[in-house]
Phi, psi and omega in degrees: 000136179280142175251168180306319183298337182286335184234354184295149172279121187269338180271081188265132174272127178238162175229169179247166179303329184271359178297130176304137183301321180295327176294316178298320179297318179299318179299313180301316182290311184293323182269355180055049176238160187260353180190162181227134172293145176249127182240158177271188183296338178266011180066024177268141181295128178233351181177186174220151172239125185237168175305318181298319177300321184285339178298336179297340179298323183296326183264359178281159183290322187224131173246119181233167177280359181276344184288143182237166182308319181302338179284339188232350186292157174268135180267338180275089187260126172270131179213166178231165177264158180304330181272359180289148183291139175297328177298316179298319179294318178299315178298323176298315179298322179295321183281340189235175174265004181292137182259337181207150179229141174287148172253119193236138175225127182054037178084348183260143179284118180260338182184184178217144172233131178249167174306318182298324177298321179288322177297319176299319178299315179297315180299314181293329180282347180272358182278000000 
């Protein structure tokens, strides 16, 4: 059985609460990803900023260059451990609207798995 560590993307881009919101938006667009883990000064996971979180900008009264990730990030973060089953992660994706999950060990982000990563796994196993 495959575990998260077997398929997770290990080169994870993270941001901090103080990262300018416009910088986080640029990363999402340029890297074609749907969300970013938010870490504290000790690199421990404290939240996520997603495309959905950023959609609130359109309906807010004022958009300024002063806004930071901490103003819009989600604090309720769903994550898995490196040893968790890929099947469990897949079932989680089926049950929720979440598109990607951090893989966390001892509070630190070790990787990320997206829906697309699981689809690639299914595609490759059918060959």
